N, C-alpha and C positions, 0 to 999 in steps of 0.2 A: 442968697439961698431962699428958696420958696418956703412959705409958711406951711408948717404941717397941717394937713387937712384929713380929717377922718371921714371917709366916704364908705359907709357900710355896704352899699350895693356893689361898689367896685371891688371891695374886699371879698365879698361872697363869690363873685365871678372868678377871681384869680387865686382863691385860697386852695392851693394844690400842694403836693409833696415836693420838697426841693431842698438842696444843700443850704447850710448857713454861711458857706464860703469863709470859714476861718483859714482856709488854704485853698489854692487852686494849683493843680488838680486837688480834689478833695481826697480824704483818707480812703474812700472807696476804691480809688485807683492805686493805692499802695500795693506793692507786691513783694514776694520773698526773693526775687531776683536781685533786689537791692539789699545788700548784706553788709557785714562789718567792713569788708574790704572796700566797698564802694563808699561807705561813710568816712573811712580814714582818708581815702583819696579826696573827698570833698573838703575835709578839714585841712588837708595839706594845701589844696588850691586856695582856700579862703585865707589862710595864713600867709601864703605866698603873694596874694593879691594886695593885702593890706594887714600887716602884723600889728597895727595899732587901732584897728577898728573895734569899737566896744562890743561887748558880749551881753546877751540876756540869758539868764538861767531859769529853767522851770524845774521845780523839785516836787515829785509826786509822793504824797504820804497817804497810803490807801486805807488806813484803819479808821473804823467808826465804832463807837460803843454800842450803838443800836441802829437798826435799819430804818431809813425813811422810805416809805413804800413807793414814792414817786421817783426815786433816784435812778439815774442812768449812768452813774459814774462807776469807775473801776474801784471797788472798795471791798474790804475784809471786815466782817463784824466780829468784834471781840471786846471784852472788858478788861483784858489783861495787858497792861503796858509792857510787861516782860516779853510778850510775844512779838513786840516791835523790835526787840534787840537783834534778833536774827536778820531781819530786814535791814536795819540800820547798819549792821556790819557789812552787808553786801553794798548798800548804798554808798558808804564811805569808800569802798574799794572802787566802785564805778566812778565816783568823783575823781579819785586819783588817776584812773585810766583816762578819763575824758580830758582832764586838765593837761595831761602830757601832750595832747594834740594841738594845743593853742599857746601862742606866745604870752609870756607873763606881762607884756606891755598892753595886753588887751583888757582894759578895765571892765568890770561887771557894772553896767549902768542900770540894769534891770534885773530884779530877782523876784520870783514869785513862787510861794509855797501853796500848792493846791492839793485836793484830795477827792474822796475821803475827808478826813478831818485832821488837818495839820496840828491843831491844838489838842489832839488826842495824846500827843507825846508829852512826857514829863519836861519840866524845865531843864533838868540836866541833859536829857536826850536832845532837846532843841539846841541847847548851848553847845554840846559836842558836835552837832551837825553843822552849826554855823561856824564853829572853829575849824572844822575840816574844810569847809568851803573857803574860808579865809586863808588857810594854809596853802590850798591848791590853786585857787583862782585869785585874781586881783580885785577883791572887793573894795569898793570906794566909799568914802564918806562925803563925797562932794554933794553940794546942795541940790543938784538936779537929778540925783539918783532916785530910782523908784524901787523900793524894797517892800513887797506886799505879801500878805498872808490871808488866807480864807479862815474865818473863824465861825464855829458853831457857838452861839451865845451861851449854850448850856454847859460848855466845857471850860469857861474862864471866869475869873474873878477880877476885881479891881487890881489886886496885887499881881496876878499873872499878866494882865494887860500892860502894867508898868514894866514887867520883865521883858515883854515882846519889844516895847519901845527901846529899852536898854540894849537889846540885841541888835538894834539898828533898823527895825521895821518902821517905815514912815507912812505906810498905807495899809489899811485893813478893810476887809470885805466881810460883812456880817450876813450869814445866811438866815433869813427870817421866813421867807415864803408866804406866810399868812398868820395873823394873830388871832383869828377866829377860833375859839375852842373846839367847835364842831369839826372844822377843817383839820385842825391839828390832831384830833383824835382819829380821824379817818386816815391820815397819812403817817400816823405813829411819830409825831414830832411835837411834843408838848413843851412850850416855853411861854412864860407869862410876859405880858407887856412890861411889867416892872423890871423883870430880869433883863429883857432885851434893851430897854431904854437905859438901864443902869450901866450896862457894859459899853454902850455907845458913849455915854457921858464919861466913863472911865477912860476910854480911848482919847477923848478930847483932853481930859485932865492930864493924861500922860504925855501930851504934846505930839500925838500922832497927827500929822498934817492933813491927811485925806481919809475920809471915812465913806464907805460905800455900803449900800444895803441891797440885798437880792430879794426879790419877790417873785412869785409865780402865779399867773392866772390860768384858770381851767382845771384847778384841782377839785376833787370830790367835795361836795357839800358847800361849795362856794356860792354866795349870793351877792347881788349888787350891794345890799346894805352892809353885809359883813365885810366885804372887801373895801368899801368906802371907809369903814371904821379903821381897818388896817392901814390904809393910806394916810388917814389923818393922824393916826398914832405915830407912824414913822415920820411924817412931816414935822411933827412937834420936835423931833430930834434934829431936824435940818441937816441930813447927811449931805455931803458934797456931791455924791452920785447915787443914782438908783438904777439897777438893772431889773427890769420887769419882764420875765420870760413867759412865753406860752408853754404850758405843760404839753409835752409830747408823750402820748399814751401808746407805748409799743410793748405790750405785755409778752408778745412772742419773742422779743429780743431781750427784754430786761425782766428777770425772774421776779424781782421784788414787786413789780407793778401788777402782778397777778393777784396780789393781796387786796387790790382795790376793786370795788364793785362798779362795774360799768354803768349801772343805773344811777350811781351817785355823781357821775361826772356831769358838768354843765352841758347843755345843748350847744350846738353851734351858734345859735342866736344869743344865748346867754354869754358865751365866750366873747363874742363881738361886743356885747354890752359892757363886759368887764374891761375890754381893751379901750373902748371909748371913754369910760369912766376914768381909767388911768391916765389917758392923754389929757383929758379935760382938767383933772385934779392936779396933775404935776405941772403942766404948762401954766395953769392958773396960779400956781404957787411960786412961779418964777423960774422953773427949770427949763432948760432947752433940750430939744430932742437931738441927740448926737446921731442916732441911727441904730437899727437892729436892736431894739429893746432898751437902749441906753439913754438915760437922761442925766443932765448935770447942771449945776449952778453956772451962771454966766461967766464967772471968773475961774472956773475949774480948768485944769490943764487940758482936758479932752476938748472942751469947747474952744479954747484958745488955739489948739492944734488944728481943729477943723477950720477955724477962721483963717489961720495962716497957711492952710493947705499942707500941713505936716502930719496929719492923722494917718494912721496905719491900722491894718487889721491882721491879727494873727490868732493863734490857738487859744489865747486868753480873751479874745474879743477885740475891742478897740484899744489901740496902744498909741503912744506918742513918740516912740523911738524906732523909726522905720529901717534904719541901716544897721541894726544889730543882728549878728547871727544868734539863733536861739538854740541853746543846748538843753535837751530834755534829759532829766535824771530821774531814775526810779522806774518801777514797773509801769508799763503802758505809756510812759511819757513820750511825747512827740517833740522833735526838734526840727530846725530848718537851718541848714548850713549852705550858704551860697545858693545855687540853683537846685537844691535837693530838699527832700523831706525824709525823715527817718523816725520810726516808732520802735520803742523797746517791746520786749516780750510782754504779753498781757497777763500771763499766769505766773504766780510766784515760783513754782517749781522750775519753769523754764528760765525765768530771770535769774534764780539762784544758780542753776547749773551753768549758765553762761559766765556769770561773774566768778564763780568758783574755779572755772577753767581759765581765768584771766582773759576772757574774751568780752569785748563790748556786747551788751545784750540786745543788739539790733535784730529785730524780727523781720521787718519789712520797711519799704520806703519807696521813693521814686526819684529819678533824675529827670528834671524838666527838659522837655524838648524846646526848640526855638519857638514853636507855635504856643506851647504852654506858657513860656515867659511873656510873650506878647499878650496873650489873653489874660494872664494874671494881672498885668499892668492895667489893662482896661477895666477889669472887674474891681480892682482896688480904687481906681478913679471914681467909678460909679458909687461904690459903697461908702467911700470915705468923703468924697468931695462933691458927689451928686452932679457932676458936670464933666464931660469929656470934650476937649477941644481937638478936632481932627488934625489940624496942622501941627500942634504941639506934640501929639502922640506920634505922628508920622516922623517928626524930627527925632524924638527920643528913642523910638523903636526901630527906626530905619526902614519904614514901610510906607506904602501909599495907603493910608487908613481906609479911605472910601472904596478902594479897589479890593483891599485885603478883606474888609468886612462887608462886602456888597450884599451878601445873603442876610447877614445880621441887621444891616440897616433897613432892609425890607421888612423884617419882623418888627423893628422899632417903629416903623411907620404905622403898623397896625396898633401898637401900644399907644402911639401918639393920638390916634383917633379916639381911644378910650380915656385919654387924659392922664396917662401915667408919666409921659415925658413930653418935652417940647423939642422938636427937630428944627434946626435952622440949616442954612447952607453949609456951615462949618462946625457944628457942635451939636451935642445932645445934652439936655438938662433934665434932671428929675423934677417933677412937679410936686406940689404939696401933697397931692393925693398919691403919687407914686412912692413917696418916702416909706410908707408902710408896706410896700410891695417890692422892696429892694431885691429880695431874693429872686423874684420873677424876672426882674430886669437883668440881673447877673446871669441867670440861666440862659438868656439869649446868646451870650458869648461863650457858653460852656460846650466845647466840642465833644467832651466825654459823655454828655448826656444823650447824645444821639443814639437811639436804639436801645437805651437803658431803661428798664423799669424802675421808676423812682419810688413808688409807694412802699415797697417792703424795706427800703433802705433809709429814706429820709423822713423827717417829721413834716407836718403841715406848715405852710408859710405863716399862718396866723394862729 
């Protein structure tokens, strides 16, 4: 693998709008023609092909006690945990309906609670939800399972962290974003360094094996000096992973972002400086760049998966279990069954109405064509392994790679001139400079982007 290289000039030239490729085709291509019947058929085919293949579950908890102004998630602002009861009643029913579609022999190797704020729920609500999942699906206690939950440090204590560990969670992701008080005030997310580091320490003490921290660069009021302090404070806790995302300012799409003042946002030059600082600081502290904003310690499972070419990319970002069907549960949740993607209704009234009628709350999705499957495989190779061997892909996909992608290889030759990739007679490899522009490389193989305006739909690449 090439060593990561931060080239500001190259990034400036290629910093355009584009997908993050947590799926291919991306969610923009999902349509209402893919409905509950299509989803049920996909589940039947998946079970018929391999009734023992593991399953991954994603559970969406949309509630937050207060709004973070940068947020682009599907969430509901309330301080009353009682209001979650109506949602949880429907979620329990959906779990029951979904579980009926899959063989009990299919163990759940991966479970992820996202939001919103999953730790908004009370301990009894969380326990009841885990119990329902355990009754309906085959939750496993095997050593290589990955049961993770996103945590707002403001919503937990040392005692509640221990409770999460007792429920079976062995990975946690702490939303930190920035520890600078001026930035926190601007985005309406106040949390002290002591509070944040305290709950990270509590997770370690509780025996939780993998700890991740999420940061964001490009937020209002951010400065190089302030973000440097945030990085150093977080590094003092030595998390196993860090995800450092570029803030995507799309106020026309996300209402909460209209509370931010455009004049407070860092300039393009300042954002680049923050990115360069992040790379220099984290790699200097011994973290390896996994790809697309993700850094991890050398012995972390993500790094090992990349080294052994088993890394995968899905709606939660980079993952290590590529051969699991992903079942999405809850409002707006997205799943991937076989060669399909499906998304639940995004509004609570629509979600409630479907579940109350004993219907799976599928709003839209897509069944992949043969071309989609081929292109998805190539994009996965690029984004996860940074190398595509033409002969290998020809064998695996049943194509003549160089003939099938003749036009795309022509585009890659132009990118090679700029130093983003290296092209040989039988392969393409991402260079150190190209690692930070992975989205641009993937866009080369995206047939759905042709003639599509990307700016209103996607965030910027950096």
